[in-house]
GUFI-462327 format. One record per atom (N, C-alpha, C): residue in three letters; x, y, z. Coordinates in steps of 0.02 Angstrom, whole numbers, padded with zeros to 5 digits, always signed. Last residue first. Example, Ala and Ser with C-alpha at 12.3 -4.5 7.8 and 13.67 -1.06 7.14 Angstrom:
Ser+00642-00112+00354
Ser+00684-00053+00357
Ser+00645+00002+00394
Ala+00660-00284+00390
Ala+00615-00225+00390
Ala+00660-00165+00390
This chain:
Leu+09546+05705+09899
Leu+09534+05726+09830
Leu+09575+05685+09780
Thr+09591+05665+10021
Thr+09531+05632+09995
Thr+09516+05650+09923
Asp+09696+05751+10048
Asp+09711+05679+10035
Asp+09651+05643+10006
Ala+09632+05871+10071
Ala+09675+05865+10013
Ala+09690+05792+09997
Lys+09567+05844+10191
Lys+09526+05856+10132
Lys+09568+05849+10068
Arg+09678+05830+10274
Arg+09633+05773+10265
Arg+09590+05782+10203
Lys+09731+05958+10268
Lys+09770+05903+10241
Lys+09726+05842+10228
Arg+09630+06029+10333
Arg+09646+06045+10264
Arg+09684+05988+10231
Asn+09640+05971+10459
Asn+09579+05964+10422
Asn+09590+05979+10347
Ala+09766+06013+10498
Ala+09753+05942+10490
Ala+09690+05930+10449
Ala+09744+06150+10507
Ala+09793+06125+10458
Ala+09782+06050+10445
Leu+09651+06153+10611
Leu+09632+06179+10545
Leu+09679+06152+10492
Ala+09727+06103+10715
Ala+09668+06066+10694
Ala+09646+06088+10624
Asp+09821+06205+10727
Asp+09843+06137+10708
Asp+09784+06096+10683
Leu+09738+06310+10768
Leu+09774+06315+10704
Leu+09796+06247+10681
Gln+09694+06262+10890
Gln+09644+06275+10839
Gln+09677+06280+10770
Gly+09812+06257+10961
Gly+09778+06194+10945
Gly+09726+06204+10891
Lys+09843+06386+10985
Lys+09883+06352+10935
Lys+09849+06287+10914
Gly+09714+06507+11005
Gly+09747+06446+11026
Gly+09784+06413+10970
Phe+09728+06681+11016
Phe+09711+06625+10972
Phe+09749+06563+10995
Val+09657+06803+11116
Val+09713+06756+11108
Val+09689+06697+11067
Ser+09608+06970+11083
Ser+09590+06900+11092
Ser+09650+06855+11076
Gly+09628+07105+11061
Gly+09669+07072+11111
Gly+09651+06999+11123
Cys+09570+07179+10961
Cys+09531+07168+11022
Cys+09569+07132+11076
Thr+09684+07200+10872
Thr+09628+07246+10878
Thr+09592+07240+10944
Ser+09776+07101+10866
Ser+09801+07168+10882
Ser+09746+07218+10891
Cys+09756+06943+10935
Cys+09725+06994+10891
Cys+09749+07063+10913
Lys+09890+06830+10943
Lys+09846+06876+10978
Lys+09820+06928+10930
Asp+09964+06755+10858
Asp+09943+06723+10921
Asp+09892+06765+10958
His+09921+06758+10686
His+09948+06792+10745
His+09923+06755+10807
His+09950+06718+10514
His+09924+06700+10580
His+09960+06738+10636
Glu+09923+06848+10391
Glu+09959+06791+10419
Glu+09935+06778+10490
Cys+09838+06949+10360
Cys+09866+06911+10304
Cys+09905+06850+10327
Phe+09684+06975+10446
Phe+09757+06973+10446
Phe+09781+06930+10389
Ile+09546+07069+10502
Ile+09574+07026+10450
Ile+09650+07033+10450
Ser+09425+07062+10634
Ser+09484+07093+10603
Ser+09516+07043+10555
Leu+09313+07017+10703
Leu+09314+07011+10630
Leu+09370+07050+10597
Cys+09311+07006+10839
Cys+09300+07073+10812
Cys+09301+07075+10735
Val+09311+06861+10853
Val+09280+06906+10902
Val+09262+06973+10870
Ser+09382+06791+10760
Ser+09313+06770+10772
Ser+09276+06816+10820
Cys+09482+06866+10640
Cys+09470+06859+10712
Cys+09396+06843+10722
Val+09538+06783+10498
Val+09488+06829+10526
Val+09479+06814+10600
Phe+09665+06775+10378
Phe+09640+06751+10442
Phe+09594+06804+10472
Gly+09647+06762+10197
Gly+09679+06783+10259
Gly+09647+06750+10319
Met+09655+06797+10023
Met+09639+06751+10078
Met+09676+06774+10140
Asp+09686+06914+09953
Asp+09633+06870+09928
Asp+09609+06821+09982
Ile+09721+07083+10007
Ile+09733+07011+10007
Ile+09673+06974+09978
Thr+09807+07234+10015
Thr+09749+07199+09988
Thr+09765+07125+09981
Gln+09882+07286+10169
Gln+09888+07264+10100
Gln+09824+07228+10079
Lys+09916+07320+10302
Lys+09877+07367+10260
Lys+09885+07351+10186
His+09972+07233+10389
His+10017+07264+10342
His+09983+07313+10294
Cys+09860+07209+10477
Cys+09928+07208+10501
Cys+09976+07245+10455
Phe+09737+07202+10421
Phe+09746+07253+10473
Phe+09819+07258+10495
Cys+09717+07189+10243
Cys+09735+07161+10308
Cys+09749+07217+10357
Ser+09576+07227+10146
Ser+09645+07244+10165
Ser+09659+07217+10234
Ala+09479+07124+10031
Ala+09488+07167+10090
Ala+09562+07182+10100
Arg+09387+07113+09878
Arg+09446+07098+09918
Arg+09454+07149+09975
Phe+09283+07127+09790
Phe+09267+07125+09861
Phe+09327+07109+09905
Asp+09253+07211+09651
Asp+09311+07183+09685
Asp+09298+07185+09760
Val+09123+07174+09542
Val+09143+07211+09602
Val+09200+07174+09635
Gly+09076+07197+09369
Gly+09099+07157+09426
Gly+09120+07202+09483
Val+09005+07288+09294
Val+09014+07220+09269
Val+09034+07173+09325
Ser+08883+07400+09355
Ser+08951+07374+09360
Ser+08954+07302+09335
Lys+08775+07482+09239
Lys+08786+07439+09297
Lys+08856+07412+09296
Pro+08703+07635+09181
Pro+08755+07583+09178
Pro+08762+07546+09244
Leu+08522+07648+09176
Leu+08587+07675+09192
Leu+08639+07619+09192
Arg+08381+07675+09111
Arg+08428+07619+09107
Arg+08498+07647+09115
Leu+08250+07747+09212
Leu+08305+07751+09164
Leu+08348+07688+09167
Phe+08160+07748+09315
Phe+08132+07748+09247
Phe+08186+07749+09193
Ala+08229+07761+09432
Ala+08188+07701+09424
Ala+08160+07694+09353
Arg+08284+07886+09430
Arg+08326+07829+09410
Arg+08286+07765+09401
Ser+08202+07982+09481
Ser+08200+07971+09408
Ser+08240+07909+09388
His+08232+07983+09617
His+08165+07965+09596
His+08162+07947+09522
Leu+08364+08027+09622
Leu+08348+07958+09642
Leu+08279+07937+09619
Asp+08408+08123+09474
Asp+08392+08115+09545
Asp+08370+08044+09559
Thr+08546+08128+09362
Thr+08477+08107+09375
Thr+08466+08099+09450
Ala+08679+08151+09346
Ala+08636+08210+09358
Ala+08565+08190+09376
Phe+08754+08040+09312
Phe+08751+08060+09382
Phe+08707+08120+09396
Val+08736+08017+09173
Val+08736+07962+09221
Val+08721+07986+09291
Thr+08737+08136+09100
Thr+08690+08083+09081
Thr+08684+08027+09133
Ser+08834+08216+09160
Ser+08765+08242+09153
Ser+08715+08187+09136
Leu+08950+08138+09155
Leu+08924+08161+09219
Leu+08851+08182+09213
Tyr+08966+08118+09017
Tyr+08955+08061+09061
Tyr+08925+08083+09128
Gln+08985+08251+08977
Gln+08929+08212+08949
Gln+08914+08152+08993
Tyr+09103+08285+09043
Tyr+09040+08319+09060
Tyr+08980+08280+09035
Leu+09198+08204+08979
Leu+09180+08191+09049
Leu+09114+08224+09067
Gly+09256+08186+08854
Gly+09184+08195+08859
Gly+09158+08184+08929
Asp+09387+08161+08883
Asp+09371+08221+08845
Asp+09296+08237+08848
Leu+09398+08038+08940
Leu+09390+08095+08985
Leu+09376+08160+08948
Gln+09322+07890+08901
Gln+09357+07947+08872
Gln+09344+08009+08915
Pro+09260+07799+08986
Pro+09311+07775+08940
Pro+09352+07831+08908
Pro+09229+07823+09159
Pro+09222+07849+09091
Pro+09277+07825+09045
Lys+09165+07711+09261
Lys+09232+07732+09242
Lys+09229+07757+09170
Tyr+09048+07707+09392
Tyr+09061+07713+09320
Tyr+09131+07740+09310
Tyr+08925+07650+09499
Tyr+08997+07654+09488
Tyr+09010+07656+09413
Ile+08791+07710+09592
Ile+08815+07694+09524
Ile+08891+07702+09524
Gly+08717+07637+09741
Gly+08735+07691+09697
Gly+08760+07666+09629
Gly+08688+07550+09846
Gly+08641+07557+09791
Gly+08655+07615+09745
Thr+08783+07526+09942
Thr+08734+07580+09956
Thr+08683+07588+09900
Ile+08859+07422+09888
Ile+08826+07413+09953
Ile+08772+07464+09964
Tyr+08906+07476+09766
Tyr+08867+07414+09767
Tyr+08827+07408+09832
Ser+08978+07589+09803
Ser+08919+07597+09760
Ser+08876+07535+09763
Ala+09078+07528+09884
Ala+09035+07581+09910
Ala+08972+07588+09869
Gln+09142+07438+09797
Gln+09105+07413+09854
Gln+09057+07465+09882
Gln+09197+07533+09710
Gln+09153+07481+09684
Gln+09110+07453+09741
Leu+09279+07604+09797
Leu+09221+07637+09769
Leu+09172+07588+09737
Phe+09375+07503+09826
Phe+09337+07536+09879
Phe+09273+07568+09852
Ala+09429+07471+09702
Ala+09391+07419+09739
Ala+09349+07451+09793
Ser+09435+07558+09558
Ser+09441+07567+09629
Ser+09398+07516+09665
Asn+09527+07512+09409
Asn+09466+07520+09448
Asn+09481+07527+09522
Asn+09665+07611+09343
Asn+09631+07548+09361
Asn+09567+07563+09399
Ser+09683+07749+09317
Ser+09701+07698+09268
Ser+09665+07633+09281
Gly+09543+07857+09365
Gly+09611+07831+09367
Gly+09623+07776+09316
Ile+09417+07902+09378
Ile+09451+07921+09316
Ile+09523+07896+09315
Tyr+09259+07858+09433
Tyr+09331+07846+09442
Tyr+09367+07858+09376
Cys+09127+07904+09514
Cys+09155+07916+09448
Cys+09230+07913+09455
Ser+08998+07840+09610
Ser+09071+07843+09601
Ser+09088+07853+09528
Asp+08876+07870+09735
Asp+08894+07863+09664
Asp+08969+07874+09657
Ile+08799+07805+09867
Ile+08864+07833+09850
Ile+08877+07818+09776
Pro+08642+07839+09948
Pro+08683+07806+09896
Pro+08747+07843+09882
Val+08587+07822+10105
Val+08619+07873+10063
Val+08662+07837+10011
Glu+08528+07759+10215
Glu+08496+07756+10149
Glu+08521+07813+10105
Ser+08595+07745+10332
Ser+08559+07807+10323
Ser+08523+07812+10256
Arg+08658+07624+10308
Arg+08609+07628+10362
Arg+08566+07690+10355
Gln+08746+07662+10206
Gln+08694+07612+10193
Gln+08638+07616+10246
Ala+08828+07750+10275
Ala+08787+07775+10220
Ala+08731+07726+10204
Ser+08888+07658+10362
Ser+08849+07713+10389
Ser+08803+07743+10336
Phe+08955+07579+10272
Phe+08900+07549+10309
Phe+08857+07602+10343
Ile+09050+07676+10228
Ile+09004+07643+10181
Ile+08944+07614+10217
Ala+09120+07707+10344
Ala+09081+07759+10311
Ala+09030+07729+10262
Asn+09181+07583+10366
Asn+09135+07611+10417
Asn+09091+07665+10386
Met+09260+07576+10252
Met+09206+07528+10260
Met+09156+07552+10313
Ile+09351+07681+10281
Ile+09307+07686+10223
Ile+09248+07637+10230
Ala+09415+07633+10397
Ala+09378+07696+10400
Ala+09329+07702+10341
Val+09475+07515+10346
Val+09427+07512+10401
Val+09384+07575+10403
Tyr+09560+07564+10240
Tyr+09507+07515+10229
Tyr+09454+07516+10283
Gln+09668+07646+10234
Gln+09604+07677+10249
Gln+09546+07628+10246
Glu+09774+07572+10190
Glu+09775+07592+10261
Glu+09710+07626+10282
Pro+09757+07560+10053
Pro+09736+07505+10096
Pro+09735+07523+10170
Gly+09696+07679+09953
Gly+09744+07674+10007
Gly+09724+07619+10055
Asp+09675+07672+09775
Asp+09651+07659+09843
Asp+09709+07657+09892
Ala+09738+07807+09670
Ala+09727+07737+09687
Ala+09704+07730+09760
Ala+09652+07956+09616
Ala+09708+07921+09647
Ala+09688+07849+09665
Gly+09523+07997+09575
Gly+09573+07979+09525
Gly+09631+07939+09554
Gln+09348+08028+09594
Gln+09412+08003+09621
Gln+09459+07984+09564
Leu+09214+08093+09648
Leu+09255+08102+09588
Leu+09327+08088+09607
Cys+09073+08031+09718
Cys+09146+08031+09727
Cys+09180+08037+09659
Leu+08927+08093+09776
Leu+08962+08079+09714
Leu+09037+08086+09726
Ile+08789+08051+09875
Ile+08860+08069+09873
Ile+08889+08049+09806
Arg+08627+08118+09910
Arg+08670+08068+09880
Arg+08741+08096+09877
Pro+08465+08152+09980
Pro+08538+08159+09979
Pro+08572+08102+09940
Gln+08325+08243+09945
Gln+08354+08177+09936
Gln+08430+08181+09932
Pro+08290+08366+10075
Pro+08301+08345+10005
Pro+08332+08276+10002
Pro+08176+08330+10214
Pro+08240+08353+10186
Pro+08245+08333+10112
Met+08052+08354+10301
Met+08055+08337+10230
Met+08120+08363+10200
Pro+08064+08395+10433
Pro+08034+08329+10420
Pro+08040+08307+10347
Gly+08226+08473+10461
Gly+08154+08473+10450
Gly+08129+08404+10434
Leu+08356+08457+10500
Leu+08332+08525+10490
Leu+08257+08528+10480
Arg+08408+08332+10506
Arg+08379+08358+10567
Arg+08353+08430+10560
Phe+08466+08305+10384
Phe+08410+08264+10406
Phe+08373+08296+10464
Ala+08576+08389+10384
Ala+08519+08407+10342
Ala+08457+08367+10362
Arg+08660+08317+10466
Arg+08637+08382+10489
Arg+08576+08405+10449
Gln+08683+08209+10384
Gln+08648+08198+10447
Gln+08622+08263+10476
Ile+08757+08274+10284
Ile+08691+08246+10268
Ile+08651+08233+10331
Tyr+08874+08307+10351
Tyr+08832+08361+10324
Tyr+08761+08335+10310
Cys+08920+08178+10381
Cys+08904+08225+10436
Cys+08859+08281+10411
Leu+08944+08128+10254
Leu+08891+08098+10294
Leu+08872+08143+10352
Ala+09052+08211+10217
Ala+08990+08211+10177
Ala+08932+08183+10218
Met+09148+08174+10310
Met+09123+08243+10310
Met+09057+08248+10272
Ser+09169+08041+10270
Ser+09144+08056+10338
Ser+09115+08126+10341
Leu+09221+08060+10142
Leu+09158+08024+10151
Leu+09127+08039+10219
Ser+09341+08127+10174
Ser+09289+08162+10136
Ser+09222+08127+10141
Gly+09409+08025+10246
Gly+09392+08088+10277
Gly+09337+08125+10241
Ser+09426+07925+10150
Ser+09388+07911+10211
Ser+09367+07974+10246
Leu+09510+07984+10055
Leu+09440+07971+10038
Leu+09398+07958+10100
Leu+09636+08062+10038
Leu+09602+08048+10102
Leu+09527+08039+10089
Ser+09731+07977+09910
Ser+09693+08033+09935
Ser+09654+08012+09997
Ser+09893+07898+09917
Ser+09821+07897+09907
Ser+09789+07961+09935
Pro+10046+07942+09832
Pro+10006+07931+09893
Pro+09932+07935+09879
Val+10135+07861+09713
Val+10084+07913+09719
Val+10043+07899+09782
Thr+10313+07836+09714
Thr+10244+07812+09722
Thr+10197+07872+09729
Gly+10439+07888+09712
Gly+10417+07850+09654
Gly+10347+07823+09658
Ser+10471+07867+09886
Ser+10485+07900+09823
Ser+10465+07856+09764
Lys+10344+07852+10008
Lys+10397+07821+09970
Lys+10407+07857+09903
His+10312+08002+10103
His+10291+07940+10071
His+10350+07914+10030
Pro+10271+08118+10233
Pro+10321+08081+10194
Pro+10292+08017+10165
Val+10142+08235+10209
Val+10164+08177+10248
Val+10214+08138+10206
Asp+10113+08407+10212
Asp+10138+08351+10174
Asp+10165+08297+10220
Leu+10043+08521+10242
Leu+10037+08464+10287
Leu+10065+08401+10257
Gln+10057+08605+10135
Gln+10097+08620+10195
Gln+10095+08563+10246
Gln+09962+08556+10050
Gln+10032+08543+10034
Gln+10077+08558+10092
Asp+09847+08608+10108
Asp+09857+08535+10108
Asp+09930+08518+10092
Lys+09858+08744+10083
Lys+09862+08720+10152
Lys+09876+08645+10155
Ser+09844+08743+09942
Ser+09904+08771+09974
Ser+09912+08746+10045
Val+09717+08686+09927
Val+09775+08651+09900
Val+09840+08677+09931
Phe+09637+08787+09989
Phe+09642+08719+10017
Phe+09703+08682+09992
Glu+09652+08896+09904
Glu+09676+08901+09974
Glu+09684+08831+10004
Asp+09591+08844+09790
Asp+09662+08864+09788
Asp+09690+08870+09858
Leu+09462+08825+09836
Leu+09501+08767+09815
Leu+09575+08784+09812
Asn+09418+08954+09857
Asn+09425+08908+09915
Asn+09467+08848+09897
His+09420+08999+09723
His+09459+09033+09775
His+09471+08987+09835
Leu+09333+08911+09660
Leu+09403+08913+09639
Leu+09447+08946+09691
Leu+09214+08942+09729
Leu+09242+08875+09731
Leu+09316+08875+09712
Asn+09195+09079+09697
Asn+09205+09058+09767
Asn+09236+08989+09771
Ser+09188+09073+09553
Ser+09236+09116+09588
Ser+09249+09092+09659
Tyr+09086+08978+09521
Tyr+09154+08972+09496
Tyr+09204+09011+09539
Leu+08973+09020+09591
Leu+08993+08950+09593
Leu+09065+08942+09573
Ala+08958+09154+09556
Ala+08984+09138+09623
Ala+09007+09066+09628
Pro+09018+09191+09389
Pro+08967+09170+09438
Pro+08999+09149+09503
Met+09113+09332+09341
Met+09113+09260+09351
Met+09059+09242+09402
Thr+09111+09468+09338
Thr+09123+09434+09275
Thr+09117+09359+09281
Gly+09084+09507+09467
Gly+09054+09545+09413
Gly+09062+09513+09345
Thr+09126+09434+09575
Thr+09177+09470+09536
Thr+09147+09515+09483
Thr+09017+09375+09632
Thr+09064+09410+09676
Thr+09115+09451+09637
Ser+08844+09356+09604
Ser+08911+09359+09575
Ser+08956+09400+09620
Gly+08732+09247+09697
Gly+08750+09306+09657
Gly+08821+09303+09634
His+08770+09165+09840
His+08714+09187+09799
His+08732+09250+09762
Asn+08866+09136+09930
Asn+08872+09104+09864
Asn+08814+09120+09819
Arg+08832+09192+10048
Arg+08885+09226+10010
Arg+08897+09195+09941
Glu+08740+09103+10100
Glu+08716+09167+10073
Glu+08769+09201+10030
Ser+08745+08930+10061
Ser+08775+08987+10095
Ser+08754+09052+10061
Thr+08701+08828+09984
Thr+08653+08857+10030
Thr+08680+08918+10067
Ser+08809+08780+09914
Ser+08761+08822+09877
Ser+08709+08854+09923
Asp+08968+08779+09960
Asp+08903+08762+09988
Asp+08852+08809+09955
Tyr+09136+08725+09942
Tyr+09078+08759+09914
Tyr+09014+08732+09945
Val+09232+08664+10015
Val+09254+08720+09973
Val+09195+08755+09940
Tyr+09272+08581+10161
Tyr+09217+08605+10120
Tyr+09241+08666+10080
Ala+09414+08470+10158
Ala+09382+08532+10178
Ala+09323+08546+10133
Cys+09547+08363+10215
Cys+09486+08374+10176
Cys+09453+08438+10201
Ser+09720+08308+10203
Ser+09663+08339+10237
Ser+09605+08343+10188
Asn+09819+08247+10131
Asn+09827+08250+10203
Asn+09767+08278+10239
Cys+09786+08248+09997
Cys+09826+08192+10023
Cys+09825+08189+10099
Gly+09612+08300+09982
Gly+09684+08304+09970
Gly+09720+08243+09996
Thr+09462+08336+09922
Thr+09497+08279+09951
Thr+09571+08283+09933
Ala+09336+08454+09952
Ala+09401+08441+09921
Ala+09436+08385+09959
Ile+09168+08447+09927
Ile+09220+08433+09977
Ile+09284+08417+09939
Val+09025+08539+09894
Val+09087+08513+09866
Val+09138+08507+09922
Ile+08852+08528+09875
Ile+08907+08536+09922
Ile+08969+08504+09892
Val+08703+08592+09817
Val+08766+08562+09798
Val+08819+08579+09850
Gln+08527+08575+09803
Gln+08584+08596+09843
Gln+08646+08557+09821
Asn+08379+08635+09725
Asn+08434+08587+09728
Asn+08492+08617+09767
Leu+08279+08726+09703
Leu+08293+08708+09772
Leu+08349+08656+09780
Gln+08269+08736+09566
Gln+08285+08796+09604
Gln+08305+08781+09675
Gly+08347+08618+09461
Gly+08296+08632+09511
Gly+08316+08692+09553
Leu+08441+08624+09361
Leu+08386+08575+09354
Leu+08330+08588+09405
Leu+08539+08711+09400
Leu+08490+08735+09351
Leu+08431+08687+09344
Leu+08617+08634+09483
Leu+08581+08690+09512
Leu+08527+08717+09465
Ile+08668+08547+09386
Ile+08629+08521+09442
Ile+08587+08576+09473
Ser+08743+08635+09308
Ser+08684+08604+09279
Ser+08639+08574+09332
Asn+08848+08663+09394
Asn+08803+08717+09375
Asn+08738+08689+09345
Leu+08910+08539+09396
Leu+08880+08565+09457
Leu+08831+08621+09442
Phe+08956+08535+09261
Phe+08908+08486+09286
Phe+08873+08510+09349
Ala+09047+08640+09259
Ala+08988+08643+09215
Ala+08935+08593+09238
Leu+09139+08589+09351
Leu+09102+08650+09366
Leu+09040+08658+09323
Val+09188+08481+09277
Val+09153+08469+09340
Val+09111+08530+09359
Gln+09253+08545+09174
Gln+09196+08503+09158
Gln+09155+08487+09221
Ser+09354+08611+09246
Ser+09306+08651+09206
Ser+09245+08610+09189
Leu+09426+08505+09302
Leu+09388+08549+09346
Leu+09337+08590+09306
Phe+09487+08449+09188
Phe+09443+08409+09230
Phe+09397+08454+09272
Glu+09567+08555+09149
Glu+09513+08532+09105
Glu+09462+08491+09143
Ala+09653+08560+09260
Ala+09613+08619+09242
Ala+09555+08599+09196
Phe+09718+08438+09260
Phe+09670+08452+09313
Phe+09625+08511+09295
Pro+09739+08347+09107
Pro+09755+08403+09151
Pro+09699+08417+09201
Phe+09780+08179+09089
Phe+09725+08227+09081
Phe+09737+08284+09130
Pro+09889+08098+09128
Pro+09892+08135+09064
Pro+09837+08187+09055
Phe+09959+08113+09291
Phe+09902+08091+09251
Phe+09901+08131+09186
Thr+10054+08166+09372
Thr+10074+08107+09334
Thr+10019+08082+09287
Thr+09991+08270+09435
Thr+10054+08285+09400
Thr+10078+08226+09357
Trp+09883+08208+09497
Trp+09871+08250+09438
Trp+09934+08268+09401
Phe+09944+08139+09606
Phe+09909+08103+09553
Phe+09903+08146+09489
Phe+09996+08241+09681
Phe+10041+08188+09658
Phe+10009+08147+09602
Pro+09885+08317+09718
Pro+09932+08345+09669
Pro+09980+08292+09642
Asn+09721+08276+09735
Asn+09787+08249+09749
Asn+09838+08274+09698
Thr+09589+08311+09736
Thr+09637+08363+09718
Thr+09709+08341+09732
Asp+09433+08249+09705
Asp+09503+08228+09716
Asp+09550+08282+09691
Leu+09290+08293+09784
Leu+09332+08310+09727
Leu+09404+08294+09743
Thr+09133+08240+09820
Thr+09202+08238+09845
Thr+09248+08243+09784
Val+08978+08318+09833
Val+09030+08295+09787
Val+09097+08296+09822
Val+08815+08294+09870
Val+08879+08308+09903
Val+08934+08277+09860
Leu+08660+08354+09833
Leu+08717+08319+09804
Leu+08781+08342+09839
Leu+08500+08342+09862
Leu+08559+08366+09898
Leu+08618+08324+09874
Ser+08357+08385+09766
Ser+08415+08342+09778
Ser+08467+08379+09819
Val+08186+08375+09741
Val+08239+08415+09769
Val+08297+08368+09789
Asp+08076+08299+09704
Asp+08107+08340+09653
Asp+08163+08385+09679
Asp+08027+08229+09815
Asp+08053+08192+09758
Asp+08093+08235+09710
Thr+08071+08254+09979
Thr+08037+08285+09923
Thr+08068+08257+09860
Tyr+08065+08111+10090
Tyr+08098+08161+10050
Tyr+08050+08195+10002
Leu+08079+08032+10236
Leu+08027+08059+10193
Leu+08058+08118+10156
Lys+08141+07930+10338
Lys+08163+07953+10273
Lys+08104+07971+10229
Ser+08122+07995+10505
Ser+08109+07944+10454
Ser+08121+07973+10385
Pro+08259+08088+10580
Pro+08188+08075+10565
Pro+08182+08021+10512
Ala+08390+08030+10687
Ala+08369+08059+10624
Ala+08296+08042+10610
Ser+08383+08061+10864
Ser+08391+08017+10807
Ser+08364+08052+10745
Pro+08471+08189+10955
Pro+08409+08155+10933
Pro+08422+08114+10871
Met+08605+08164+11066
Met+08585+08191+11000
Met+08522+08154+10978
């Protein structure tokens, strides 16, 4: 496959890839209704297309078990009205979204009762990057790409490796990842994604005015952001997830060969198969004890 061309963009044309969280387990327990959330998101997407005739919008639905493209503004069937009463952006997206949710529920994976399973964020990020890489190869002057993650479900520690790979791939391709998190707590994965790729992480304080936050923070193209004072993250949670139990940890053991992270010591790395010597562990414990005695 040929390498991507050098990053020469048209300043006034944007390619916005939106990942839309459709996790039914989250929305059934969240006080803000999904229908209201979706109506404000649709208004935001419509405003992006109105800002520029050549702007492109791609929507990827993020479910619990799968991901899928549900809208592509470059598709010919999305030009014009399909129902006579509703624009194609609304009718086609809602139709595809309804089909996706039905198919995603049929692929239901068992989870612990009383818990909300995480959404497949790693899959939607991978699909977004694949679409952007394809756009890079269509011509020497592609539109400026960026990814906007509209996420509500909590992070899934089991997706840590896949998400970090997607983040570093976006960084290498100079694709910023913007994050609008509407859940109860902050998302460590999205905080790291926006920080590493140079995007914006924002958690709206009031969801009733979600459209206002989306239009004022995330509607600006990359060229215009240099002239605006956009919100910055107060802090970033850089904690990692262990490879053994898929849990978020503050301290752990790192394989010196493949950099896999473990919450407890292992005699052998489960990722690359490297054998850890017991003498190295004993020396480390002795060194820690010596430092503690000197304090």
